[in-house]
C-alpha positions in Angstrom: 8.9 -2.6 9.4 7.1 -1.0 6.5 5.4 2.4 6.2 1.7 2.4 5.9 -1.1 5.0 5.7 -4.5 4.5 7.1 -7.6 6.5 6.4 -10.9 5.8 8.2 -14.3 7.4 8.4 -16.1 7.6 11.7 -19.9 8.1 12.1 -20.9 11.7 11.5 -23.2 11.9 14.5 -20.6 11.4 17.2 -19.7 14.0 19.8 -16.2 15.4 20.3 -15.4 13.2 23.3 -16.4 10.1 21.5 -14.4 11.1 18.4 -11.3 11.6 20.5 -11.8 8.2 22.2 -12.4 6.4 18.8 -9.2 7.9 17.3 -7.2 7.0 20.4 -8.5 3.5 20.2 -7.2 3.1 16.6 -3.9 4.6 17.7 -3.7 2.1 20.6 -4.4 -0.8 18.2 -1.3 0.2 16.2 1.0 0.9 19.1 0.0 -2.2 21.1 1.0 -4.4 18.1 4.5 -2.8 18.2 3.7 -0.2 15.5 5.1 3.3 15.5 2.8 6.3 14.6 4.5 8.9 12.5 1.7 11.4 12.0 -2.0 11.8 12.7 -4.2 14.3 10.8 -7.9 14.9 11.4 -9.5 16.0 8.2 -12.8 16.8 9.9 -16.4 16.3 9.1 -17.1 15.9 5.3 -20.0 14.9 3.1 -19.5 11.5 1.6 -20.1 10.7 -2.0 -22.8 8.1 -1.2 -24.6 7.2 2.0 -23.1 4.5 4.2 -25.5 2.9 6.8 -27.9 5.8 6.0 -25.4 8.4 6.9 -24.3 11.2 4.5 -21.5 12.7 6.6 -18.5 11.3 8.4 -15.3 12.3 10.3 -12.2 11.5 8.3 -8.9 10.7 10.0 -5.5 10.0 8.4 -2.7 8.1 10.2 0.8 7.4 8.9 2.7 4.7 10.7 5.4 2.0 10.6 4.3 -1.6 11.2 5.1 -5.2 10.6 3.2 -6.6 7.6 1.9 -9.6 9.6 -0.1 -7.4 11.9 -1.9 -5.4 9.2 -4.5 -8.2 8.9 -5.3 -7.9 12.6 -5.6 -4.1 12.3 -8.1 -4.4 9.4 -10.1 -7.0 11.3 -10.3 -4.8 14.4 -11.4 -1.8 12.4 -14.1 -3.9 10.8 -15.5 -4.9 14.2 -15.6 -1.3 15.4 -19.2 -0.1 14.9 -18.1 3.6 14.9 -15.9 3.1 11.8 -17.9 3.3 8.6 -15.0 2.7 6.2 -11.2 2.2 6.4 -8.3 1.5 4.1 -4.7 0.7 4.8 -2.1 1.3 2.1 1.6 0.4 2.1 3.8 3.3 1.0 6.4 2.3 -1.5 
């Protein structure tokens, strides 16, 4: 298992309960594929450098986790299908 870091931006117009559900959904995607979450940080609502889907603000979340490299493709695909996620990036920590 390798260590990865994930940063994703959720829509800025979501309420607190929906935000909590969206973050838990991403964490569940990781743990259901036998990944292990090390740390989750919520960076809060921030202004983006450029509009994405006509939105200027988004909620940023950082997750550090251990995972098998084969499952990262499935994680990226699932994040892409989620309409609440505006952008996401997964990076392997050396």
